[in-house]
RODO-2510 file (C-alpha; in nm, 4 decimals, decimal comma):
residues 385
     n   res          X          Y          Z
     1     m    -0,3851     0,8590    -1,8547
     2     n    -0,6230     0,7834    -1,7087
     3     k    -0,7081     0,6299    -1,3641
     4     e    -0,7283     0,2890    -1,4180
     5     s    -0,4170     0,3398    -1,6428
     6     r    -0,2510     0,5288    -1,3879
     7     i    -0,3191     0,2414    -1,1269
     8     n    -0,1899    -0,0084    -1,3419
     9     l     0,1118     0,1475    -1,3882
    10     h     0,1775     0,2012    -1,0289
    11     l     0,0856    -0,1502    -0,9713
    12     d     0,4114    -0,2548    -1,1713
    13     r     0,6421    -0,1057    -0,9520
    14     v     0,4461    -0,2368    -0,6531
    15     m     0,6076    -0,5836    -0,7975
    16     r     0,9980    -0,4689    -0,8101
    17     p     1,2526    -0,5550    -0,5873
    18     i     1,2213    -0,3636    -0,2275
    19     e     1,5104    -0,1306    -0,3239
    20     s     1,3256     0,0230    -0,6082
    21     a     0,9644    -0,0834    -0,4789
    22     n     0,6743     0,1632    -0,4360
    23     g     0,3818     0,0878    -0,2547
    24     l    -0,0060     0,0849    -0,3674
    25     p    -0,1019     0,4148    -0,5183
    26     n    -0,3293     0,6559    -0,3308
    27     e    -0,6389     0,5677    -0,5212
    28     c    -0,6169     0,2225    -0,3832
    29     y    -0,6756     0,3649    -0,0137
    30     t    -0,9092     0,6229    -0,0755
    31     d    -1,1646     0,5050    -0,3965
    32     s    -1,4732     0,3474    -0,3868
    33     s    -1,4068     0,1893    -0,7108
    34     a    -1,0919     0,0454    -0,5792
    35     f    -1,2731    -0,0556    -0,2541
    36     t    -1,5043    -0,2810    -0,5164
    37     l    -1,2370    -0,4250    -0,6258
    38     d    -1,0872    -0,5233    -0,3048
    39     r    -1,3906    -0,7090    -0,2332
    40     d    -1,4021    -0,8536    -0,5991
    41     c    -1,0607    -0,9513    -0,6676
    42     v    -0,9065    -0,9819    -0,3338
    43     m    -1,1632    -1,0688    -0,0219
    44     a    -1,4125    -1,2451    -0,2858
    45     k    -1,1394    -1,5189    -0,3956
    46     s    -0,9474    -1,5253    -0,1153
    47     w    -1,0268    -1,6869     0,2467
    48     a    -1,1673    -1,4005     0,4667
    49     c    -1,2823    -1,3576     0,7954
    50     v    -1,5750    -1,2394     0,8646
    51     g    -1,6774    -1,3339     1,2380
    52     f    -1,6306    -1,5034     1,5897
    53     g    -1,8184    -1,8264     1,6039
    54     t    -1,9312    -1,7280     1,9518
    55     d    -2,0993    -1,4684     1,7345
    56     v    -2,3923    -1,7055     1,6074
    57     p    -2,5748    -1,9182     1,9016
    58     e    -2,7422    -2,2544     1,7780
    59     n    -3,0666    -2,1833     1,6313
    60     w    -2,9567    -1,7974     1,5237
    61     a    -2,9596    -1,6545     1,1787
    62     v    -2,7074    -1,3616     1,2000
    63     p    -2,7150    -1,0869     0,8869
    64     i    -2,4004    -0,8807     0,8105
    65     s    -2,3060    -0,6878     0,5417
    66     f    -1,9583    -0,7696     0,4082
    67     m    -1,8256    -0,4628     0,2277
    68     g    -2,1673    -0,4757     0,0523
    69     y    -2,2441    -0,8226     0,0110
    70     p    -2,5656    -0,9414     0,2206
    71     i    -2,4394    -1,2260     0,3720
    72     l    -2,6151    -1,5071     0,6312
    73     l    -2,4664    -1,6564     0,9211
    74     t    -2,6409    -1,9642     1,0723
    75     r    -2,6471    -2,2570     1,3121
    76     s    -2,8629    -2,5049     1,3428
    77     s    -2,9756    -2,6516     1,6273
    78     d    -2,6943    -2,9835     1,5235
    79     g    -2,4192    -2,7074     1,6174
    80     v    -2,3339    -2,6881     1,2622
    81     l    -2,2231    -2,3285     1,1230
    82     r    -2,3446    -2,2568     0,7530
    83     v    -2,2849    -1,9217     0,5848
    84     f    -2,5407    -1,8235     0,2899
    85     h    -2,5774    -1,5553     0,0541
    86     n    -2,9003    -1,3238     0,2322
    87     v    -3,1151    -1,2757    -0,0510
    88     c    -3,4385    -1,4962    -0,1057
    89     s    -3,4223    -1,7085    -0,4384
    90     h    -3,7845    -1,5673    -0,5633
    91     r    -3,7174    -1,2026    -0,5982
    92     g    -3,3940    -1,1243    -0,4221
    93     m    -3,5330    -0,9808    -0,0946
    94     q    -3,2936    -0,9759     0,1886
    95     l    -3,4129    -1,2435     0,3948
    96     v    -3,2989    -1,1555     0,7345
    97     l    -3,2559    -0,8081     0,9070
    98     e    -3,1634    -0,8504     1,2470
    99     a    -2,9681    -1,0899     1,4065
   100     g    -3,2193    -1,3255     1,6332
   101     k    -3,3113    -1,7093     1,7468
   102     l    -3,5521    -1,8752     1,4738
   103     g    -3,7733    -2,1013     1,7221
   104     t    -3,9073    -2,2067     1,3714
   105     g    -3,6375    -2,4023     1,2630
   106     l    -3,7220    -2,1649     0,9369
   107     i    -3,5701    -1,8674     0,7894
   108     r    -3,9059    -1,7338     0,6428
   109     c    -3,8662    -1,4049     0,3510
   110     k    -4,1136    -1,1491     0,4648
   111     y    -4,2147    -1,0088     0,0885
   112     h    -4,4005    -1,3290    -0,0146
   113     s    -4,3552    -1,6052     0,3092
   114     w    -4,0945    -1,7953     0,1248
   115     t    -3,9368    -2,0181     0,3680
   116     y    -3,6009    -2,1915     0,3896
   117     d    -3,4802    -2,4422     0,6648
   118     f    -3,0948    -2,3996     0,8393
   119     e    -2,9636    -2,6362     0,6055
   120     g    -3,0700    -2,3636     0,3028
   121     n    -3,3280    -2,5953     0,1291
   122     l    -3,6407    -2,4007     0,0316
   123     k    -3,9059    -2,5507     0,2137
   124     g    -4,2350    -2,3273     0,1464
   125     t    -4,3715    -2,1713    -0,1309
   126     p    -4,7167    -2,0333    -0,0184
   127     m    -4,9275    -1,9887    -0,3147
   128     i    -4,6986    -2,0143    -0,5795
   129     g    -4,9392    -2,1776    -0,7817
   130     g    -5,2435    -1,9913    -0,6965
   131     t    -5,4062    -1,9183    -0,4368
   132     s    -5,4898    -2,2866    -0,2898
   133     n    -5,1851    -2,4461    -0,4039
   134     n    -4,8072    -2,4237    -0,2562
   135     e    -4,6426    -2,6267    -0,5178
   136     h    -4,6544    -2,5925    -0,9348
   137     k    -4,5686    -2,8482    -1,1639
   138     d    -4,3004    -2,6414    -1,3564
   139     f    -4,0886    -2,5521    -1,0505
   140     d    -3,8566    -2,7195    -0,8871
   141     p    -3,7599    -2,6112    -0,4963
   142     t    -3,4678    -2,8448    -0,4555
   143     v    -3,2961    -2,6152    -0,7065
   144     n    -3,4013    -2,3068    -0,5524
   145     g    -3,2693    -2,3112    -0,2122
   146     l    -3,0415    -2,0255    -0,0812
   147     k    -2,6684    -1,9977    -0,2206
   148     p    -2,4254    -2,1026     0,0169
   149     i    -2,0826    -1,9802     0,0426
   150     n    -1,7785    -2,1924     0,1136
   151     t    -1,7514    -2,1998     0,5021
   152     t    -1,5212    -2,3128     0,7924
   153     v    -1,4428    -2,2331     1,1381
   154     w    -1,0951    -2,2311     1,2487
   155     m    -1,0252    -2,1237     1,6167
   156     d    -1,3950    -1,9929     1,6271
   157     n    -1,3004    -1,7586     1,3275
   158     i    -1,5445    -1,7921     1,0690
   159     f    -1,3736    -1,8155     0,7221
   160     i    -1,5833    -1,7466     0,4086
   161     n    -1,4590    -1,7916     0,0303
   162     i    -1,7359    -1,5759    -0,1357
   163     s    -1,6199    -1,7154    -0,4989
   164     n    -1,6165    -2,0537    -0,3575
   165     d    -1,2890    -2,1979    -0,5993
   166     a    -0,9742    -2,0809    -0,3306
   167     e    -0,7816    -2,3610    -0,2253
   168     p    -0,9119    -2,5924     0,0189
   169     f    -0,8822    -2,4222     0,3681
   170     e    -0,6646    -2,7439     0,4965
   171     e    -0,4068    -2,6122     0,2320
   172     f    -0,4477    -2,2460     0,3061
   173     i    -0,3563    -2,2746     0,6708
   174     a    -0,1290    -2,5691     0,6377
   175     p     0,1598    -2,3801     0,6290
   176     l     0,1163    -2,2018     0,9383
   177     i     0,0306    -2,5012     1,1437
   178     q     0,3614    -2,6472     1,0348
   179     r     0,5693    -2,3131     1,1087
   180     w     0,3767    -2,3571     1,5062
   181     s     0,4135    -2,7198     1,5079
   182     k     0,7042    -2,6519     1,7116
   183     w     0,5569    -2,5358     2,0363
   184     v     0,1850    -2,6592     1,9835
   185     s     0,0295    -2,9396     1,8108
   186     s    -0,2723    -2,8586     1,5728
   187     e    -0,4827    -3,0974     1,7961
   188     t    -0,3868    -2,8991     2,1249
   189     l    -0,4334    -2,5750     1,9584
   190     m    -0,8135    -2,6014     1,8841
   191     e    -0,8508    -2,6789     2,2558
   192     l    -0,8314    -2,3305     2,3157
   193     a    -1,1598    -2,1848     2,4112
   194     p    -1,3211    -1,8258     2,3040
   195     g    -1,2797    -1,6275     2,6986
   196     i    -1,6335    -1,5187     2,8251
   197     d    -1,6280    -1,1187     2,7741
   198     t    -1,3110    -1,1058     2,5996
   199     k    -1,4060    -0,9614     2,2766
   200     m    -1,3344    -0,5757     2,1908
   201     e    -1,4198    -0,3905     1,8921
   202     l    -1,2169    -0,0593     1,7499
   203     v    -1,4161     0,1505     1,4485
   204     v    -1,0668     0,2967     1,3021
   205     k    -1,0966     0,5482     1,0009
   206     s    -0,8456     0,4462     0,7455
   207     n    -0,8737     0,1780     0,4553
   208     w    -0,8250    -0,1994     0,5731
   209     k    -0,5185    -0,2547     0,4201
   210     l    -0,3352     0,0055     0,6262
   211     a    -0,4768    -0,1335     0,9690
   212     v    -0,2979    -0,4977     0,7982
   213     e     0,0550    -0,3259     0,6954
   214     n     0,0579    -0,1707     1,0455
   215     f     0,0109    -0,5309     1,2380
   216     l     0,2898    -0,6818     0,9611
   217     e     0,5987    -0,4736     1,1320
   218     a     0,7408    -0,4216     1,4429
   219     y     0,9215    -0,0811     1,3225
   220     h     0,6993     0,1517     1,4550
   221     l     0,7445     0,0151     1,8071
   222     p     0,9454     0,2508     1,9920
   223     w     0,7431     0,5438     1,9097
   224     v     0,4451     0,4258     1,8879
   225     h     0,3938     0,1699     2,1616
   226     p     0,6826     0,3094     2,4507
   227     g     0,5077     0,1228     2,7246
   228     l     0,5320    -0,2175     2,5388
   229     n     0,8664    -0,1527     2,3802
   230     s     1,0310    -0,1058     2,7423
   231     y     0,9446    -0,4635     2,8206
   232     s     0,9383    -0,6210     2,4561
   233     p     1,1760    -0,3699     2,2566
   234     l     1,2101    -0,3502     1,8710
   235     e     1,5637    -0,5633     1,9131
   236     k     1,3614    -0,8729     2,0177
   237     h     1,1556    -0,8583     1,7405
   238     y     1,2355    -1,0575     1,4537
   239     d     1,0772    -1,1373     1,0878
   240     i     0,8917    -1,4907     1,0572
   241     d     0,9794    -1,6795     0,7211
   242     r     0,6834    -1,5645     0,4649
   243     g     0,4346    -1,8024     0,3419
   244     e     0,2438    -1,7492     0,0282
   245     n    -0,0561    -1,6411     0,2228
   246     y     0,0999    -1,4599     0,5464
   247     a     0,3620    -1,3147     0,6866
   248     g     0,4289    -1,1068     1,0430
   249     q     0,6419    -1,0863     1,3478
   250     g     0,7939    -1,2699     1,6256
   251     s     0,8889    -1,1558     1,9979
   252     s     1,1455    -1,3809     2,1936
   253     s     1,0565    -1,1355     2,4916
   254     y     0,7118    -1,2070     2,6046
   255     t     0,6374    -1,2606     2,9866
   256     a     0,3217    -1,4535     3,0474
   257     p     0,1073    -1,2860     3,3770
   258     a     0,2428    -1,4742     3,6900
   259     g    -0,0096    -1,7284     3,9083
   260     v    -0,2170    -1,8006     3,5723
   261     t    -0,2612    -2,1781     3,4814
   262     g    -0,3449    -2,2363     3,1552
   263     t    -0,0019    -2,2248     2,9442
   264     i     0,0353    -2,4667     2,6919
   265     s     0,1988    -2,7837     2,8248
   266     s     0,3686    -2,9114     2,5039
   267     w     0,5597    -2,5426     2,4422
   268     p     0,9297    -2,5671     2,5111
   269     n     1,0286    -2,4366     2,8391
   270     d     1,3213    -2,2309     2,7369
   271     e     1,0885    -2,0603     2,4453
   272     m     0,8796    -1,9777     2,6868
   273     n     0,9131    -1,6143     2,5477
   274     f     0,8584    -1,6435     2,2010
   275     a     0,5619    -1,5581     2,0844
   276     e     0,4482    -1,5042     1,6947
   277     y     0,2112    -1,2382     1,5644
   278     p     0,1160    -1,3139     1,1913
   279     v    -0,1412    -1,2112     0,9197
   280     l    -0,3193    -1,4502     0,7700
   281     y    -0,3953    -1,3088     0,4556
   282     p    -0,6619    -1,0701     0,4014
   283     n    -0,7694    -0,9639     0,6980
   284     t    -0,6966    -1,2248     0,9569
   285     l    -0,4493    -1,0949     1,2609
   286     l    -0,3229    -1,3314     1,4648
   287     g    -0,1526    -1,3775     1,7917
   288     l    -0,0010    -1,6959     1,9739
   289     q     0,1716    -1,6640     2,3051
   290     s     0,2225    -1,9950     2,5437
   291     d    -0,0762    -1,8878     2,7482
   292     h    -0,3086    -1,7238     2,5368
   293     f    -0,4497    -1,6756     2,1434
   294     f    -0,6070    -1,3614     1,9982
   295     t    -0,7681    -1,2795     1,6617
   296     m    -0,8114    -0,9732     1,5319
   297     t    -0,9931    -0,9393     1,2557
   298     i    -1,0376    -0,6325     0,9761
   299     l    -1,3693    -0,5556     0,8936
   300     p    -1,3528    -0,3007     0,5819
   301     i    -1,6877    -0,0471     0,6172
   302     n    -1,6168     0,1498     0,3098
   303     e    -1,2579     0,2336     0,1757
   304     t    -1,1890     0,5084     0,4691
   305     t    -1,3535     0,3610     0,7451
   306     s    -1,2916    -0,0433     0,9242
   307     l    -1,3978    -0,2151     1,2079
   308     e    -1,1286    -0,3875     1,4339
   309     r    -1,2894    -0,7227     1,6209
   310     v    -1,0914    -0,9228     1,8774
   311     q    -1,1515    -1,1920     2,0579
   312     l    -0,9171    -1,3698     2,2958
   313     m    -0,9066    -1,7437     2,3602
   314     f    -0,7289    -1,9558     2,6235
   315     l    -0,6845    -2,3173     2,7668
   316     g    -0,8694    -2,4986     3,0332
   317     d    -1,0574    -2,2984     3,3411
   318     v    -0,8890    -1,9886     3,2207
   319     a    -1,1175    -1,9241     2,9388
   320     t    -1,4349    -1,9539     3,1360
   321     h    -1,3820    -1,9638     3,5254
   322     e    -1,5010    -1,6728     3,7166
   323     k    -1,2408    -1,6998     3,9394
   324     y    -0,9835    -1,6051     3,6515
   325     a    -1,2306    -1,3291     3,5334
   326     d    -1,0099    -1,0486     3,6564
   327     h    -0,7160    -1,1972     3,4338
   328     r    -0,9550    -1,1871     3,1262
   329     q    -0,9956    -0,8646     3,2054
   330     s    -0,6599    -0,7383     3,2564
   331     m    -0,5603    -0,9511     2,9124
   332     v    -0,8360    -0,7233     2,7540
   333     d    -0,7175    -0,4205     2,9092
   334     s    -0,3578    -0,4679     2,8061
   335     w    -0,4635    -0,5637     2,4421
   336     r    -0,6913    -0,2709     2,4275
   337     e    -0,4256    -0,0212     2,5131
   338     v    -0,1547    -0,1545     2,2625
   339     f    -0,4334    -0,1917     1,9683
   340     s    -0,5751     0,1867     2,0388
   341     e    -0,2158     0,3081     2,0242
   342     d    -0,1947     0,2042     1,6601
   343     i    -0,5161     0,4158     1,5792
   344     f    -0,3619     0,7589     1,5299
   345     a    -0,1094     0,6290     1,3230
   346     v    -0,3050     0,4286     1,0858
   347     e    -0,5656     0,7141     1,0602
   348     g    -0,2444     0,9646     0,9637
   349     m    -0,1825     0,7401     0,6902
   350     q    -0,5097     0,7309     0,5495
   351     s    -0,4773     1,1121     0,5718
   352     g    -0,2050     1,1199     0,4017
   353     r    -0,3034     0,8871     0,0935
   354     q    -0,5168     1,2387     0,0108
   355     s    -0,1554     1,4011    -0,0792
   356     p    -0,0715     1,4418    -0,4211
   357     a     0,2835     1,4456    -0,3304
   358     y     0,2699     1,0834    -0,1828
   359     q     0,1941     0,7887    -0,4396
   360     g     0,2903     0,4574    -0,2783
   361     g     0,6232     0,5614    -0,1070
   362     v     0,9411     0,3788    -0,0277
   363     f     1,0101     0,1093     0,1889
   364     s     1,3153     0,0154     0,4481
   365     p     1,5092    -0,2743     0,2741
   366     v     1,5484    -0,4155     0,6361
   367     m     1,2403    -0,3225     0,8345
   368     d     0,9471    -0,3317     0,5338
   369     q     0,9706    -0,6828     0,4225
   370     h     0,6701    -0,8017     0,5202
   371     t     0,4854    -0,4823     0,4285
   372     l     0,5956    -0,5104     0,0385
   373     h     0,4759    -0,8682     0,0470
   374     f     0,1477    -0,7688     0,1538
   375     h     0,1243    -0,4602    -0,1056
   376     q     0,2769    -0,7300    -0,3752
   377     w     0,0382    -1,0404    -0,2492
   378     v    -0,2518    -0,7128    -0,2896
   379     a    -0,1235    -0,5940    -0,6198
   380     k    -0,1150    -0,9615    -0,8020
   381     r    -0,4327    -1,0543    -0,7361
   382     l    -0,5828    -0,7220    -0,8704
   383     t    -0,3630    -0,7741    -1,2214
   384     d    -0,4533    -1,1485    -1,1752
   385     n    -0,8573    -1,0281    -1,2328
***
């Protein structure tokens, strides 16, 4: 039996009821070919998060490599953020190599000096008709601009749908917004702003899916996070109702730091201790508390390495005023400690995927419901394509 047949056979086992299901096989975490399938069949066809709006100031172009795809994040002088494939329409040269401000308002290819504006329109084709002619009757610049990628910015998170055929983002996010409406309206949620100096990055030597799986469950709390478990114990956590494209956990023992304003006013007083931590599939990990919000984006580098990027958001002056700088820093430090504690476990699972004795493992029928939900979500997309 070849590798592809073996993976397909194992994916059938992933779709079983939790009592008899196995997880995704080792190859899904260790093979470069599986990494490519994740990119083309899972990430590209979904709403994947690739960065934060604060990464892209006005008149900037920011190149990123997303699982090998060259992508260009841009923001024009009117504040609109757009995302394009980072290739010139002429000969496929990567257009932008380093992030920076483009004072001319034009994106120029360094190969033959073709230029594009921030809307992606092809504006200049020097000498296309000969050394003294920048036009040609048989060439139409209006259909040869940059190739756009469907893009939405939500809670300062840049979501892209590379295949350009996913459901509208508003429909994608609606079930989660509806779930949270008992605490906060979508309008109030959008009033939260990125906190100054609240970004952090963690490199994890594991496949991206293991970082997602770890966030989905609270089962590991007593052993991996003994400090957190002392004031937010496992028994105070609950599984949130699973949606088609999200799952996760909640806590009924969150305590906001004393002495800081910025609590969401609509949040019911008798539920201030509630907080929720869903994963918005495929790679966006969220935390909603009564006094702040965070996003952790899992950016796959290769099949065995991932970058975790985090940004915190607050209401009003707490996000930006200097007098709250110590508070913001303490929140960053607190979450960094929690997220760092997970690294040894996630990397240990990656190392374990080298063992022929392990081929997906089994699930706790009570504690691993969301983990299996994610495995099945991935398996469905791999087999449907």
